[in-house]
C-alpha positions as CSV (number, residue, x, y, z in Angstrom):
1,X,39.2,43.2,-13.2
2,X,40.8,40.6,-15.7
3,X,39.2,37.7,-13.6
4,X,35.8,39.4,-13.8
5,X,36.1,39.9,-17.5
6,X,37.1,36.3,-18.1
7,X,34.1,35.1,-15.7
8,X,31.9,37.2,-17.9
9,X,33.1,36.1,-21.2
10,X,32.8,32.4,-19.9
11,X,29.1,33.1,-18.9
12,X,28.5,34.8,-22.3
13,X,30.1,31.6,-23.9
14,X,27.8,29.3,-22.1
15,X,24.6,31.5,-22.8
16,X,25.6,31.6,-26.4
17,X,26.2,28.0,-26.7
18,X,22.8,27.3,-25.1
19,X,21.0,29.8,-27.4
20,X,23.0,29.3,-30.6
21,X,24.9,26.1,-30.8
22,X,22.1,24.1,-29.0
23,X,19.0,26.1,-29.6
24,X,19.6,26.8,-33.3
25,X,21.7,23.8,-33.7
26,X,24.5,24.7,-36.1
27,X,25.0,21.0,-37.0
28,X,27.8,21.9,-39.3
29,X,29.8,23.5,-36.6
30,X,29.1,20.6,-34.2
31,X,30.1,18.0,-36.8
32,X,33.6,19.7,-37.4
33,X,34.1,19.6,-33.6
34,X,35.5,16.3,-32.5
35,X,35.1,17.2,-28.9
36,X,31.4,17.4,-29.0
37,X,29.2,14.3,-28.8
38,X,27.6,14.5,-32.4
39,X,25.3,11.4,-32.0
40,X,23.6,12.8,-28.9
41,X,23.4,16.3,-30.4
42,X,21.7,14.9,-33.5
43,X,19.3,13.1,-31.6
44,X,18.2,16.3,-29.7
45,X,17.9,18.2,-33.0
46,X,15.8,15.5,-34.4
47,X,13.5,14.8,-31.4
48,X,13.1,17.9,-29.5
49,X,11.2,20.9,-30.1
50,X,12.7,24.4,-29.8
51,X,11.1,25.0,-26.5
52,X,12.3,21.7,-25.0
53,X,15.7,22.4,-26.3
54,X,15.9,25.6,-24.6
55,X,14.3,24.1,-21.4
56,X,16.8,21.3,-20.9
57,X,19.8,23.2,-22.0
58,X,18.8,25.9,-19.4
59,X,18.4,23.3,-16.7
60,X,21.7,21.5,-17.5
61,X,23.6,24.8,-17.7
62,X,22.5,25.7,-14.2
63,X,24.8,23.1,-12.7
64,X,28.1,24.2,-11.7
65,X,29.6,21.3,-13.7
66,X,28.1,18.5,-15.9
67,X,29.5,16.0,-13.5
68,X,26.9,17.0,-10.9
69,X,24.3,15.2,-12.8
70,X,25.8,12.0,-11.4
71,X,24.2,12.8,-8.1
72,X,20.9,12.3,-9.9
73,X,21.4,8.5,-9.2
74,X,20.6,9.1,-5.5
75,X,17.1,10.6,-6.4
76,X,16.1,7.2,-8.2
77,X,16.8,5.3,-5.1
78,X,15.0,7.7,-2.9
79,X,11.6,7.3,-4.7
80,X,12.0,3.8,-5.8
81,X,12.4,4.5,-9.5
82,X,15.5,2.6,-9.7
83,X,13.4,-0.6,-10.0
84,X,11.7,0.4,-13.3
85,X,13.1,-1.4,-16.3
86,X,12.9,1.8,-18.4
87,X,15.1,3.7,-16.0
88,X,17.8,1.1,-15.2
89,X,20.0,1.6,-18.5
90,X,20.0,5.3,-17.9
91,X,21.2,5.0,-14.4
92,X,24.1,3.0,-15.6
93,X,24.7,5.8,-18.2
94,X,24.5,8.5,-15.6
95,X,27.1,6.7,-13.4
96,X,29.8,7.5,-16.1
97,X,31.2,11.0,-15.3
98,X,30.4,13.2,-18.2
99,X,33.1,15.4,-20.0
100,X,33.7,18.8,-18.7
101,X,32.3,21.8,-20.6
102,X,29.8,21.9,-23.5
103,X,30.4,18.2,-24.5
104,X,29.4,17.2,-21.1
105,X,26.3,19.4,-21.2
106,X,25.2,17.8,-24.3
107,X,25.7,14.5,-23.0
108,X,23.5,15.1,-19.9
109,X,21.0,17.0,-21.8
110,X,20.7,14.1,-24.1
111,X,20.2,11.3,-21.4
112,X,17.8,13.6,-19.4
113,X,15.7,14.4,-22.5
114,X,15.5,10.9,-23.9
115,X,14.6,9.3,-20.5
116,X,11.9,12.0,-20.0
117,X,10.4,11.2,-23.4
118,X,10.4,7.4,-22.8
119,X,8.8,7.9,-19.3
120,X,5.9,10.1,-20.6
121,X,5.1,7.8,-23.4
122,X,5.0,4.9,-20.9
123,X,2.6,6.7,-18.7
124,X,0.3,7.8,-21.7
125,X,0.1,3.9,-22.6
126,X,-0.7,2.9,-19.0
127,X,-4.2,1.5,-18.3
128,X,-3.7,2.3,-14.5
129,X,-2.1,5.9,-14.4
130,X,-3.8,8.7,-16.3
131,X,-1.0,10.7,-17.6
132,X,-2.5,14.0,-18.5
133,X,-5.5,16.1,-17.8
134,X,-8.2,16.4,-20.6
135,X,-11.4,18.1,-21.3
136,X,-13.7,15.6,-19.5
137,X,-16.4,17.0,-17.2
138,X,-17.9,15.3,-14.2
139,X,-21.2,13.4,-15.1
140,X,-22.9,11.1,-12.5
141,X,-24.2,7.9,-14.1
142,X,-27.9,7.1,-13.6
143,X,-28.7,5.1,-10.6
144,X,-31.9,3.7,-8.9
145,X,-32.7,5.7,-5.8
146,X,-34.7,2.7,-4.4
147,X,-31.3,1.0,-4.1
148,X,-29.8,3.6,-1.6
149,X,-29.5,2.3,2.0
150,X,-30.1,5.2,4.5
151,X,-28.0,3.5,7.1
152,X,-24.9,3.9,4.9
153,X,-23.4,7.4,5.4
154,X,-20.7,8.5,2.9
155,X,-18.6,11.6,3.0
156,X,-15.4,13.0,1.4
157,X,-12.1,14.1,3.2
158,X,-9.9,16.4,1.1
159,X,-7.5,17.3,3.9
160,X,-4.6,14.9,3.0
161,X,-4.8,16.1,-0.6
162,X,-5.1,19.8,0.4
163,X,-2.1,19.4,2.7
164,X,0.1,18.2,-0.2
165,X,-1.2,21.0,-2.6
166,X,-0.4,23.6,0.3
167,X,3.1,22.1,0.7
168,X,3.8,22.2,-3.0
169,X,2.5,25.7,-3.5
170,X,5.3,27.1,-1.3
171,X,8.7,27.1,-3.1
172,X,11.7,25.7,-1.2
173,X,9.6,24.9,1.9
174,X,11.7,23.3,4.5
175,X,11.7,19.6,5.7
176,X,10.7,20.6,9.4
177,X,7.7,22.6,8.1
178,X,6.7,19.7,5.9
179,X,7.0,17.2,8.8
180,X,4.7,19.4,10.8
181,X,2.0,19.6,8.1
182,X,2.1,15.8,7.6
183,X,1.3,15.3,11.2
184,X,-2.4,14.4,10.9
185,X,-4.0,11.0,11.3
186,X,-4.5,10.6,7.8
187,X,-0.9,10.3,6.8
188,X,-0.4,7.8,9.7
189,X,-3.0,5.5,8.0
190,X,-1.1,6.1,4.5
191,X,2.3,5.2,6.0
192,X,0.9,2.1,7.8
193,X,-0.7,0.9,4.7
194,X,1.9,1.7,2.2
195,X,4.8,0.3,4.3
196,X,3.5,-3.4,3.4
197,X,5.8,-5.7,1.4
198,X,3.6,-6.1,-1.6
199,X,4.4,-2.4,-2.5
200,X,7.4,-2.0,-4.7
201,X,8.4,1.3,-2.9
202,X,7.2,1.0,1.0
203,X,6.8,4.5,2.3
204,X,7.9,6.0,5.5
205,X,6.8,9.6,6.6
206,X,10.4,10.7,6.3
207,X,10.6,9.2,2.6
208,X,7.2,11.3,1.9
209,X,8.5,14.4,3.5
210,X,11.9,14.3,1.6
211,X,10.1,13.7,-1.8
212,X,7.8,16.7,-1.1
213,X,10.7,18.8,-0.2
214,X,12.4,18.1,-3.5
215,X,9.2,18.4,-5.5
216,X,8.7,22.0,-4.1
217,X,12.4,22.9,-4.6
218,X,13.8,25.2,-7.0
219,X,17.4,24.1,-6.6
220,X,19.0,23.3,-10.0
221,X,19.7,19.5,-9.4
222,X,16.2,19.0,-8.0
223,X,14.7,20.8,-11.0
224,X,16.7,18.7,-13.4
225,X,15.4,15.5,-11.8
226,X,11.8,16.6,-11.9
227,X,12.2,17.5,-15.5
228,X,13.9,14.0,-16.3
229,X,11.5,11.9,-14.4
230,X,8.1,13.8,-14.6
231,X,6.2,11.0,-12.7
232,X,9.0,10.7,-10.1
233,X,9.1,11.5,-6.4
234,X,6.2,9.2,-5.6
235,X,4.2,11.0,-8.3
236,X,4.5,14.4,-6.6
237,X,6.4,15.6,-9.5
238,X,3.2,15.3,-11.5
239,X,1.2,17.0,-8.7
240,X,3.6,19.9,-8.7
241,X,3.3,20.4,-12.4
242,X,-0.5,20.3,-12.4
243,X,-1.2,22.2,-9.2
244,X,-4.0,24.4,-10.7
245,X,-5.8,21.7,-12.2
246,X,-5.8,19.5,-9.2
247,X,-7.0,22.5,-7.0
248,X,-9.8,22.9,-9.5
249,X,-10.7,19.2,-9.5
250,X,-11.1,19.3,-5.7
251,X,-13.5,22.2,-5.9
252,X,-15.4,20.2,-8.6
253,X,-15.6,17.1,-6.4
254,X,-16.7,19.2,-3.4
255,X,-19.6,20.6,-5.4
256,X,-20.9,17.1,-6.3
257,X,-20.2,15.3,-3.2
258,X,-23.8,14.5,-2.4
259,X,-24.7,13.1,-5.7
260,X,-21.6,11.0,-6.0
261,X,-22.3,9.7,-2.4
262,X,-25.7,8.7,-3.5
263,X,-24.4,7.0,-6.7
264,X,-21.8,5.0,-4.6
265,X,-24.4,3.9,-2.1
266,X,-26.8,2.7,-4.8
267,X,-24.1,0.9,-6.5
268,X,-22.9,-1.2,-3.5
269,X,-26.0,-1.7,-1.3
270,X,-27.5,-4.3,-3.5
271,X,-24.5,-6.6,-2.9
272,X,-24.2,-6.1,0.8
273,X,-26.3,-7.7,3.5
274,X,-29.5,-5.6,4.2
275,X,-28.3,-5.0,7.8
276,X,-25.1,-3.2,6.5
277,X,-24.7,-0.1,8.4
278,X,-21.6,2.1,8.5
279,X,-20.5,5.6,8.2
280,X,-17.4,6.1,5.8
281,X,-15.2,8.9,4.9
282,X,-13.4,8.6,1.5
283,X,-10.0,10.3,1.9
284,X,-8.2,11.7,-1.1
285,X,-4.4,11.7,-1.4
286,X,-1.6,12.1,-3.9
287,X,0.9,9.4,-3.8
288,X,2.2,6.6,-6.1
289,X,1.8,2.9,-5.7
290,X,-2.0,2.3,-6.0
291,X,-4.9,4.3,-7.4
292,X,-7.0,3.2,-4.4
293,X,-6.6,1.5,-1.0
294,X,-8.4,1.0,2.1
295,X,-7.6,0.1,5.9
296,X,-10.0,-0.6,8.8
297,X,-10.2,3.2,9.4
298,X,-9.7,4.8,5.7
299,X,-11.0,4.4,2.3
300,X,-8.6,6.2,0.1
301,X,-8.1,7.2,-3.5
302,X,-5.1,8.8,-5.0
303,X,-6.2,11.6,-7.3
304,X,-2.9,11.6,-9.4
305,X,-4.0,8.2,-10.8
306,X,-7.3,9.8,-12.2
307,X,-7.0,13.4,-13.0
308,X,-10.2,14.2,-14.6
309,X,-11.0,10.7,-15.9
310,X,-14.1,10.7,-13.7
311,X,-15.4,7.4,-15.2
312,X,-12.5,5.7,-13.7
313,X,-12.6,7.6,-10.6
314,X,-16.1,6.8,-9.9
315,X,-15.4,3.2,-10.6
316,X,-12.7,3.2,-8.0
317,X,-14.8,5.0,-5.4
318,X,-17.4,2.3,-5.7
319,X,-14.7,-0.5,-5.4
320,X,-12.9,1.0,-2.4
321,X,-16.1,1.9,-0.6
322,X,-17.5,-1.6,-1.0
323,X,-14.5,-2.7,1.1
324,X,-15.8,-0.5,3.7
325,X,-19.2,-2.2,3.6
326,X,-17.4,-5.6,3.6
327,X,-15.5,-4.6,6.9
328,X,-18.8,-3.3,8.4
329,X,-20.5,-6.7,8.2
330,X,-17.5,-8.8,8.7
331,X,-17.8,-11.5,11.5
332,X,-14.5,-11.8,13.5
333,X,-13.3,-15.4,13.6
334,X,-11.1,-16.5,16.4
335,X,-10.3,-20.0,15.0
336,X,-6.6,-20.5,15.2
337,X,-4.6,-22.5,12.6
338,X,-1.0,-23.7,12.3
339,X,1.1,-21.0,10.9
340,X,1.2,-22.6,7.3
341,X,-2.5,-22.9,7.2
342,X,-3.0,-19.4,8.5
343,X,-1.1,-18.0,5.6
344,X,-3.2,-20.1,3.2
345,X,-6.5,-18.8,4.8
346,X,-5.2,-15.1,4.7
347,X,-4.7,-15.4,1.0
348,X,-8.3,-17.0,0.7
349,X,-9.6,-13.9,2.7
350,X,-7.8,-11.4,0.5
351,X,-8.8,-13.0,-2.9
352,X,-12.4,-13.1,-1.7
353,X,-12.4,-9.5,-0.6
354,X,-10.8,-8.2,-3.7
355,X,-12.5,-10.5,-5.9
356,X,-16.2,-9.6,-4.8
357,X,-15.1,-5.9,-4.9
358,X,-13.9,-6.4,-8.4
359,X,-17.2,-8.1,-9.3
360,X,-19.1,-5.0,-8.1
361,X,-16.7,-2.4,-9.7
362,X,-13.6,-3.5,-11.6
363,X,-10.7,-1.3,-10.6
364,X,-9.4,-1.2,-14.1
365,X,-10.9,-1.9,-17.5
366,X,-9.8,-5.1,-19.2
367,X,-10.7,-6.8,-22.4
368,X,-12.2,-10.2,-22.4
369,X,-8.9,-11.9,-23.3
370,X,-7.1,-9.7,-20.7
371,X,-9.6,-11.0,-18.2
372,X,-9.1,-14.6,-19.1
373,X,-5.4,-14.2,-18.9
374,X,-5.5,-12.7,-15.5
375,X,-7.8,-15.5,-14.2
376,X,-5.6,-18.1,-15.6
377,X,-2.5,-16.6,-13.8
378,X,-4.5,-16.2,-10.5
379,X,-5.2,-19.8,-10.7
380,X,-1.6,-20.6,-11.2
381,X,-0.4,-18.3,-8.5
382,X,-3.1,-19.8,-5.9
383,X,-2.1,-23.4,-6.7
384,X,1.4,-22.5,-6.1
385,X,0.7,-20.9,-2.9
386,X,-1.4,-23.9,-1.8
387,X,1.9,-26.0,-2.7
388,X,4.0,-23.7,-0.5
389,X,1.8,-23.6,2.5
390,X,-0.2,-26.8,2.8
391,X,2.1,-29.4,0.8
392,X,5.7,-28.1,1.7
393,X,5.7,-24.9,3.7
394,X,8.0,-22.3,2.2
395,X,7.1,-18.8,3.9
396,X,9.7,-16.8,1.5
397,X,8.2,-18.4,-1.7
398,X,4.6,-17.7,-0.4
399,X,5.2,-14.1,0.4
400,X,6.5,-13.4,-3.2
401,X,3.6,-15.4,-4.7
402,X,1.2,-13.4,-2.7
403,X,2.7,-10.1,-3.8
404,X,2.4,-11.4,-7.5
405,X,-1.4,-12.1,-7.0
406,X,-2.1,-8.8,-5.3
407,X,0.1,-6.0,-6.7
408,X,-1.4,-3.5,-9.3
409,X,-5.0,-4.9,-9.1
410,X,-3.3,-8.3,-10.0
411,X,-4.7,-11.7,-11.0
412,X,-6.4,-12.6,-7.6
413,X,-8.9,-9.7,-8.3
414,X,-10.1,-11.2,-11.4
415,X,-10.1,-14.7,-10.2
416,X,-12.2,-13.6,-7.4
417,X,-14.6,-11.9,-9.6
418,X,-15.0,-14.9,-11.9
419,X,-15.7,-16.9,-8.8
420,X,-18.3,-14.4,-7.5
421,X,-19.8,-14.5,-11.2
422,X,-20.1,-18.4,-10.9
423,X,-21.9,-18.3,-7.5
424,X,-24.2,-15.7,-8.6
425,X,-25.2,-17.6,-11.7
426,X,-25.5,-21.0,-10.1
427,X,-26.6,-20.1,-6.5
428,X,-28.1,-16.6,-7.0
429,X,-27.4,-13.2,-5.6
430,X,-28.8,-14.0,-2.2
431,X,-26.2,-16.6,-1.8
432,X,-23.4,-14.4,-2.9
433,X,-24.5,-11.5,-0.5
434,X,-24.8,-13.9,2.4
435,X,-21.1,-14.9,2.1
436,X,-19.9,-11.3,2.6
437,X,-19.6,-11.5,6.4
438,X,-17.8,-14.9,6.5
439,X,-14.5,-14.6,4.4
440,X,-12.5,-16.7,2.1
441,X,-13.2,-20.3,3.2
442,X,-17.0,-19.9,2.9
443,X,-16.5,-18.2,-0.4
444,X,-14.3,-20.9,-1.9
445,X,-16.6,-23.6,-0.4
446,X,-19.7,-21.9,-2.1
447,X,-17.9,-21.7,-5.4
448,X,-17.2,-25.5,-5.1
449,X,-20.9,-26.1,-4.4
450,X,-22.0,-24.1,-7.4
451,X,-19.4,-26.0,-9.6
452,X,-20.7,-29.3,-8.5
453,X,-24.3,-28.5,-9.5
454,X,-23.4,-26.7,-12.9
455,X,-23.9,-28.4,-16.2
456,X,-21.8,-25.9,-18.1
457,X,-19.0,-24.4,-15.8
458,X,-16.0,-26.5,-15.0
459,X,-13.9,-26.4,-11.7
460,X,-11.0,-24.0,-12.2
461,X,-8.7,-25.8,-9.5
462,X,-6.9,-29.0,-9.1
463,X,-8.6,-32.0,-7.3
464,X,-6.0,-31.7,-4.6
465,X,-6.8,-28.1,-4.0
466,X,-10.6,-28.7,-4.1
467,X,-10.5,-31.6,-1.8
468,X,-8.5,-29.5,0.7
469,X,-11.0,-26.5,0.6
470,X,-14.0,-28.7,0.9
471,X,-12.5,-30.2,4.1
472,X,-11.2,-27.0,5.6
473,X,-13.2,-25.8,8.7
474,X,-13.4,-22.7,10.7
């Protein structure tokens, strides 16, 4: 009986502390108590709303001991968040065992709340990731129906997105059940694409399933991590938090599928050869790493990057579907090169594919100065790749440079778009369209030809690079 009474009193003390000493913040009492971290408590008092204070204290109090929070470090490594500069200092702080009792609870609540606020502000300022839903409604831009190519068929595939929503709608769903639900071809395509080295967090099906399991979990430590890192677990924390809005969005997109498909068709057809003919599904996912991507079999968009920012969503739909058009007319070249030259040619091909797609529909909005900066960086990176493949072969350096040029709609996108613009201005749209089946070498050589005849535009590349391109043959 005495033990039960003691336990009850301890429970009452914790609840009282959470709702009185923390929620109401009797600062005078905290200031007089040298055992409590006053600096951290003051920050919480000054920066958190009453609801935020109550929520974070409840989450931390649900842990058996404040020191359990040290286990949060493993979550950062699981989802790749450990590599983010804003998170690293907090990982160092979380490594240190917090004090037992109320002092430790304040310490953990402070770290969790402060990191959460920083991450939310970072996402709000992002030009790539849309942090929150707003009141925007879906409006299809005007387009010329004459531009529609009836040999191009487009459709939407919501199955991968719906599978994720189904998983996250079931609290504490087990790992085996998740793996069973992920056993569809679309997730095989996702893993194949997202396991490439230029992604900061390569994904396996096991990593995806584990992050989904935690995102759906109601366990105290899992809930605390989701609160602390609101865009973590491969952005699946965001999806869990906005389940209703995402379900409504899929209904909205389904209702407008035909008009969206016609708009995309009319946007890409003028810059594809007239013989372009393909049937393409656009698959919708929820995952971090890229707002859109494409393989030989899938054109994909990750809805968490857009939410209901439909202007941005439509722009990426056009960009990624154009890749499908490129693939449909691409002429397979069996020419073989030495390994170092092959690497260089692969880079030219990638820059060509992303550059022309960016010319048709930029994946993100940039100001004029931002575009100029990206183009300049793209030139620098490409020249370094030339040096590390053709001049002195260094495969390790080359791979790192390629990642810099590609990652997050990188400089290669904008350099290729600028080259496309020069070709169009100097040689005409017919010339640009005729290059689409042939790849990077033909594209770069056409750019060099356009520069040679131009009276106003100067060559962006070094003489050595230019000479090599002009003499490169397939």
